[in-house]
C-alpha positions in Angstrom: 113.1 84.0 43.8 114.8 85.3 40.9 113.8 83.4 38.0 116.9 81.2 36.2 119.5 82.9 34.4 118.5 83.2 30.6 120.5 84.5 27.5 118.1 87.4 27.6 119.7 88.2 31.3 123.3 87.8 30.1 122.9 89.9 27.2 122.3 92.9 29.5 125.6 92.4 30.9 128.3 94.8 30.4 130.6 92.5 28.2 127.6 91.9 25.7 127.1 95.7 25.3 128.6 95.5 22.2 126.8 91.8 21.2 124.2 91.2 18.3 121.8 88.5 18.1 121.9 87.4 14.4 119.6 84.5 14.5 117.3 82.5 16.8 115.9 85.4 18.4 112.9 83.3 19.8 115.2 81.4 21.9 116.6 83.9 23.9 114.5 83.0 26.9 116.3 79.6 27.4 118.0 79.3 30.6 121.6 78.9 30.6 123.3 76.6 33.2 127.2 76.9 32.3 129.2 78.6 29.7 131.8 76.9 28.1 134.7 77.9 25.8 134.3 76.0 22.6 136.5 75.4 19.3 136.1 71.8 18.5 133.5 70.7 15.6 132.5 67.4 16.9 130.3 67.6 20.4 130.3 64.1 21.3 129.7 63.8 25.3 131.6 67.3 26.2 128.2 68.7 26.5 125.3 67.9 28.5 122.7 70.5 27.7 122.3 74.2 28.8 125.3 75.3 28.0 125.9 79.0 26.5 129.2 78.2 23.8 132.2 80.7 23.3 133.9 80.7 20.5 136.3 82.3 17.8 135.4 80.1 15.3 138.9 78.6 15.1 137.5 74.5 14.7 135.6 75.4 11.5 137.2 79.1 10.5 135.6 79.9 6.9 134.0 76.4 6.3 130.3 77.1 6.2 129.2 73.1 5.7 131.4 72.5 9.2 129.8 75.1 11.3 126.3 73.7 9.8 127.2 70.5 11.2 128.4 71.8 14.6 124.7 73.6 14.7 123.2 70.7 14.2 124.9 68.6 16.9 124.5 71.3 19.5 120.6 71.5 18.7 120.6 68.1 19.2 122.3 68.0 22.8 120.2 70.8 24.0 123.0 73.9 24.3 121.4 77.1 24.9 123.1 79.2 22.1 126.4 80.2 21.0 128.3 83.3 20.9 130.7 84.1 17.9 133.9 86.6 18.1 134.1 87.7 14.3 137.5 88.7 12.7 140.3 86.9 13.7 139.0 83.2 12.1 136.1 84.0 10.7 134.6 87.2 9.0 130.8 85.9 9.0 128.6 83.1 8.9 126.3 81.5 5.8 122.9 82.3 5.6 122.0 78.5 5.3 123.4 78.6 9.1 121.2 81.2 10.0 118.1 80.0 8.4 118.5 76.7 10.6 119.2 78.6 13.3 116.3 80.5 13.6 114.2 77.3 12.1 115.4 75.9 15.9 115.0 78.8 17.9 118.8 78.5 18.5 120.2 81.8 19.4 123.5 83.1 17.7 125.3 86.2 18.9 128.3 87.8 17.5 131.1 90.1 19.1 132.6 92.3 16.2 135.5 93.5 18.4 138.0 91.1 20.5 136.3 90.6 23.6 137.7 88.6 26.8 136.4 85.0 27.2 137.9 84.7 30.7 136.3 87.7 32.0 132.5 86.5 30.4 132.9 83.0 32.2 134.4 84.2 35.8 131.7 86.6 36.0 128.8 84.8 34.4 130.1 81.4 36.6 130.2 83.5 39.7 126.4 84.7 39.0 125.5 80.7 38.5 127.3 79.6 41.5 125.5 82.5 43.6 122.1 81.8 42.0 122.8 77.8 42.5 123.2 78.6 46.4 120.5 80.8 46.6 117.9 78.2 44.9 119.2 75.6 47.5 118.7 78.0 50.2 115.2 78.8 48.8 114.6 74.8 48.0 115.3 74.1 51.9 112.9 77.1 53.1 110.0 76.3 51.0 110.6 72.0 52.3 110.7 73.6 55.9 107.5 75.7 55.6 105.4 73.3 53.5 106.3 70.5 56.6 104.9 73.3 58.9 102.1 74.0 56.9 101.5 70.0 57.0 100.8 70.0 60.8 97.8 72.5 60.2 96.3 71.9 56.8 92.9 70.4 56.4 92.5 70.4 52.9 95.4 69.1 49.9 94.4 72.4 47.7 96.5 74.3 50.1 99.5 72.4 49.3 99.0 73.1 45.6 98.2 76.7 46.2 101.4 77.5 47.8 103.6 76.1 44.7 101.6 77.7 42.4 102.4 81.2 44.3 105.9 80.0 44.6 106.8 79.4 40.7 104.1 81.7 39.7 102.7 79.1 36.9 99.6 77.4 36.2 99.3 74.5 37.9 97.2 71.2 36.9 96.6 68.4 39.5 94.7 65.5 38.4 93.7 62.5 40.7 93.6 58.9 39.4 89.8 59.1 39.5 90.1 61.8 36.6 89.2 64.9 38.9 91.0 67.9 37.7 92.0 70.9 39.8 93.5 74.0 38.2 95.6 76.7 40.0 94.3 79.4 39.6 91.4 78.0 38.5 90.5 78.1 34.8 87.4 78.9 32.7 85.7 75.8 31.0 87.6 76.8 27.4 91.0 77.3 28.9 90.6 74.2 30.7 89.9 72.0 27.8 92.9 73.6 25.9 95.5 73.2 29.1 94.3 69.4 29.2 94.7 68.7 25.4 97.8 70.5 25.5 99.4 68.4 28.5 98.2 65.5 26.4 99.9 66.6 23.4 103.7 65.6 21.8 106.4 68.1 23.5 107.0 69.3 19.8 103.5 70.5 19.8 103.1 72.5 22.8 103.5 76.2 23.2 104.4 76.3 26.9 107.3 74.7 28.9 105.5 71.5 30.8 107.0 69.5 34.1 105.1 66.7 35.8 105.3 64.9 38.9 103.2 61.5 40.0 101.9 62.0 43.8 102.7 57.8 45.0 101.5 56.5 48.5 102.0 53.3 49.2 103.4 52.4 46.0 100.5 53.5 44.4 99.9 56.4 41.9 97.0 58.7 43.4 97.6 61.7 41.1 100.2 63.9 39.0 101.0 67.4 39.1 101.7 69.7 36.1 103.3 72.8 36.0 103.1 74.8 32.7 104.7 78.0 31.9 105.0 80.0 28.5 107.5 83.0 29.8 110.0 81.2 31.1 111.7 77.6 30.7 110.8 75.3 33.8 114.3 73.3 34.6 115.6 71.7 37.4 114.7 74.0 40.5 110.9 73.7 39.6 111.7 69.9 39.6 113.0 69.9 42.9 110.0 72.1 43.9 107.6 69.8 42.4 109.3 66.9 44.2 109.0 68.5 47.5 105.3 69.1 46.7 104.6 65.8 45.7 106.2 64.2 48.9 104.1 66.7 51.2 100.8 65.4 49.2 101.9 62.2 49.7 102.4 62.7 53.4 99.3 64.3 53.7 97.2 61.9 51.6 98.9 58.7 53.7 97.5 60.7 56.4 94.1 61.1 55.3 94.4 57.3 54.2 95.2 55.9 57.7 92.5 58.2 59.4 90.1 56.8 56.8 91.2 53.6 57.5 90.6 54.0 61.3 87.3 54.8 60.2 86.2 52.0 58.0 88.2 49.3 61.0 85.7 51.1 63.5 82.8 51.0 61.1 83.5 47.4 60.0 83.4 46.3 63.6 80.2 47.9 64.5 79.0 46.2 61.1 80.3 42.7 62.4 78.7 43.0 65.5 75.5 44.0 64.0 75.7 40.7 61.7 76.7 38.7 65.1 73.8 40.0 66.8 75.4 41.7 69.6 73.4 45.1 69.0 69.9 45.9 70.3 67.3 47.2 68.1 67.7 50.9 69.8 71.3 50.6 69.3 70.6 49.6 65.7 68.3 52.3 64.9 70.8 55.0 66.8 73.4 54.0 64.4 70.8 54.4 61.0 70.0 57.6 62.4 73.9 58.9 62.3 73.8 58.0 58.7 70.6 59.8 58.3 68.5 56.8 57.6 65.2 56.3 59.2 64.9 52.5 60.2 62.6 51.2 57.6 59.7 49.3 58.6 59.8 46.6 55.6 63.1 44.3 56.7 66.3 43.4 55.7 68.5 40.7 54.7 72.1 39.4 54.5 74.0 39.0 51.1 77.1 37.0 51.0 79.5 37.4 48.4 82.5 34.7 47.8 85.3 34.8 45.0 87.8 32.5 44.5 90.6 34.0 42.3 92.0 31.0 39.6 95.4 29.3 40.1 98.1 31.2 38.9 96.4 34.7 38.8 98.4 37.5 40.0 95.2 39.7 40.3 93.6 40.5 43.5 89.5 40.7 43.3 89.2 44.8 43.4 86.4 44.8 46.7 86.2 48.4 46.1 84.9 48.7 42.9 83.0 45.8 43.6 81.5 47.8 46.6 80.7 50.3 44.1 79.1 48.0 41.8 76.8 46.7 44.1 76.0 49.9 45.9 74.2 51.1 42.5 73.1 48.0 41.5 71.1 47.4 44.8 70.5 51.2 45.2 68.4 51.4 42.0 66.5 48.2 43.5 65.3 50.1 46.3 67.9 48.9 49.2 70.7 50.6 51.6 73.8 48.9 51.1 76.2 48.5 54.1 79.1 46.1 53.1 81.3 44.1 55.5 84.7 42.2 54.0 85.9 39.5 56.4 87.9 36.4 55.5 87.5 36.2 52.1 83.7 37.0 52.2 82.0 40.2 51.4 79.0 40.4 53.2 76.0 43.3 52.4 73.4 43.9 54.3 70.8 45.3 52.4 68.0 47.7 54.1 64.5 47.4 52.2 63.4 50.8 52.0 60.6 50.5 49.6 57.4 48.1 49.7 57.7 45.0 51.1 55.8 42.6 49.1 57.8 43.0 46.4 61.4 42.9 47.8 62.2 39.6 46.8 62.1 40.3 43.1 64.1 43.8 43.4 66.5 41.5 45.4 66.4 39.1 42.3 67.0 41.8 39.9 70.0 43.3 41.6 71.3 39.7 42.0 71.1 38.5 38.3 72.8 42.0 37.3 75.5 41.7 39.6 76.1 38.0 38.3 76.5 39.2 34.8 79.3 42.1 35.1 82.5 41.4 33.6 84.6 41.8 36.7 83.0 38.4 38.0 83.4 36.7 34.6 86.8 37.4 34.1 89.3 34.5 33.3 91.3 35.2 36.4 88.0 34.7 38.9 87.8 30.9 39.4 84.6 31.0 40.9 81.7 33.3 42.2 79.3 32.7 44.3 76.0 34.9 46.1 73.6 34.0 48.5 70.9 35.8 49.8 70.1 35.0 53.6 66.5 35.0 55.3 64.7 38.2 55.0 64.1 39.7 58.7 61.8 42.6 59.7 63.4 43.1 63.0 66.7 44.9 62.7 68.4 43.5 65.7 67.9 39.9 63.9 70.1 40.4 60.9 72.1 37.8 62.5 69.7 34.9 61.3 69.9 36.3 57.9 74.0 36.2 58.0 73.9 32.8 59.1 71.5 31.4 56.6 73.6 32.9 54.1 76.3 31.3 54.5 74.8 28.0 54.9 73.1 28.8 51.6 77.0 29.8 50.3 77.9 25.8 51.6 74.8 24.3 50.1 75.5 25.7 46.8 79.1 24.1 47.3 77.6 20.7 47.5 75.1 21.3 44.6 75.6 20.9 40.8 75.2 24.3 39.1 72.2 23.4 37.3 70.5 23.1 40.9 72.3 26.4 42.4 69.6 28.7 44.4 70.7 31.9 45.2 67.9 32.4 47.9 68.0 30.6 51.4 64.0 30.7 51.1 63.9 28.6 47.9 66.2 25.9 49.0 63.6 23.9 50.6 64.4 20.3 50.5 67.8 21.0 50.5 67.8 22.5 53.8 66.0 19.6 55.4 68.7 17.1 53.4 71.5 18.9 54.8 69.9 19.1 58.3 69.2 14.8 58.2 73.1 14.6 56.6 74.7 16.2 59.5 72.3 14.5 62.4 71.5 10.8 60.4 72.5 8.2 58.5 71.5 10.1 55.0 73.3 7.2 52.9 70.8 4.0 54.8 67.9 6.3 53.3 68.9 6.5 49.8 70.0 3.1 49.8 66.8 1.5 50.9 64.9 3.6 48.5 67.1 4.1 45.4 69.5 1.1 45.4 67.8 -1.2 43.5 67.3 1.5 40.6 70.9 2.5 40.5 72.1 -0.9 40.4 69.8 -2.0 37.5 70.6 1.2 35.4 74.4 0.3 35.9 74.0 -3.4 34.9 71.8 -2.4 31.9 72.8 0.7 31.3 69.3 2.3 31.4 67.9 5.4 32.5 65.2 4.2 35.6 66.3 6.5 37.8 65.9 9.6 35.1 62.8 8.4 34.2 61.4 8.4 38.2 62.7 11.9 38.9 60.8 13.0 36.0 57.8 10.7 36.4 57.5 11.9 40.0 58.0 15.8 38.7 55.3 15.5 36.2 52.8 14.3 39.0 52.4 11.0 37.3 51.2 12.3 33.8 52.4 9.4 31.3 52.4 12.0 28.6 54.3 14.5 29.9 57.1 12.3 31.2 57.2 10.5 28.1 57.7 13.9 26.0 60.3 15.4 28.8 62.4 11.8 28.7 62.2 11.7 24.5 60.8 8.2 24.6 57.4 6.5 22.9 54.8 5.5 25.4 55.5 2.0 24.8 58.9 2.2 26.2 57.8 4.7 29.2 55.2 1.9 30.1 58.0 -0.6 30.2 59.8 1.5 32.0 57.3 2.0 34.6 56.7 -1.6 34.9 60.1 -1.8 35.9 60.0 0.6 38.5 57.0 -1.1 40.3 58.9 -4.4 40.0 61.9 -2.5 42.0 60.3 -0.1 44.2 56.4 -2.2 44.6 53.5 -1.1 42.6 52.7 1.5 45.6 55.6 4.0 44.8 52.9 6.3 44.0 51.1 6.4 47.4 51.6 9.7 49.1 53.6 9.0 51.9 56.0 6.5 50.2 56.1 9.1 47.2 57.5 11.6 49.3 60.1 9.6 51.1 61.4 8.6 47.5 61.1 12.4 46.2 63.3 13.2 49.3 65.5 10.1 48.5 66.6 11.6 45.0 67.4 15.0 46.2 69.4 13.6 48.6 70.8 11.4 46.1 72.0 14.5 43.9 73.1 16.0 46.9 75.5 12.7 47.6 76.9 13.0 44.2 77.7 16.7 44.3 79.5 16.2 47.8 82.0 13.3 46.1 82.3 15.4 43.3 
């Protein structure tokens, strides 16, 4: 494909055999889109950019100031250059005008004899029209060949290489994750210089630059850049870039579709694992497929739930969260398999280190995860994480998953200070939850604690809190007084009231156990009502 018609090309035509370039030599490579006979001194909206002006100077004659003003307007409108016929209306041009043209790489070409502007425009316009037709045909040919290649290529690099060979310019491809591909390949220093030039303001670049985003499903996946120093990059190259970006988008969409199908199959299998649908042999076979030797130490399900704040337009970035979880727990000795379902993300964590410290390592990972900025953003109303029961049998992961879900439910029914992240740490709360489902928990709480609760409400005292601390301190009066911030005499008075309300035997083993259970059940009920 021929390059676009430049001023330098035009100067080789017969009608320009006697023409002289007297200023703006550095701009001779500019592309010419049209030739325009122009005798006015005010440009306004008459010129769109890329024109080569033909003039006799009739509009300004020998008014140097008026000509300089015209030059300034032509430069502002991105006109390619101007050809002036000397002798009829003007004899020469001012040094100030020539200096201005040089400073702005704006070619000034003079004819020192009379020429036919009609013949010049007719010849150039005919070639421009033919050239445009060739480009349209070439563009269609390029697009057709590109579409055919799309059927067989298995790497987007082939598409980039095809464009680079067609335009013969430096191509840079930058993905959204900042991967940079250069065609042809650049050395490290050249690569750094080229990337710096892309980020520089247009006036500081040494090459023409075109860019075209590659968008898939309304998201920008990458940007293609073309750089060229020996010729101007214009509309034709922009159209080629556009066609290439469309082809890349189709390729990437196909890859995304294939990947999503693979992920869907993967999620379905993992969900089946969580639901207990696979035998130990099937799990072992699947793990071997991932090149993971079946660990002899065990596994656990970790479930994460994020609730977004009301009015938040953000959606949780699950991909980013999965990357964080993968990184955090991998460092702590676990293989990670994410499963997203019903606003919950469950991670199957396979322990690949010694079993005796699995919980310590798991807790380290959970603590790190809870501190990440993404989960403490104002757009996240609440974040829950629960670790299910640890299992040594790979086909029993269902039990771990169900206990992780149960832990999430219990967390929702407990005050924040009582939150437990491990199912194994719930202890009494597991029993309370079970009793609450299958028997009259309210009756039990009322029977043992109602007298104290009513006394506190009537007299504005803190007997219930004192009882809770006293039992937690195993009956130590000194430790209890310190923790409830009262003197011994006040504590003795409260204990007398407790004996009066509960009976003097409330510290006997069996009765004490029931009272402790009732206290925890009361906390559970309070959280439910809140």
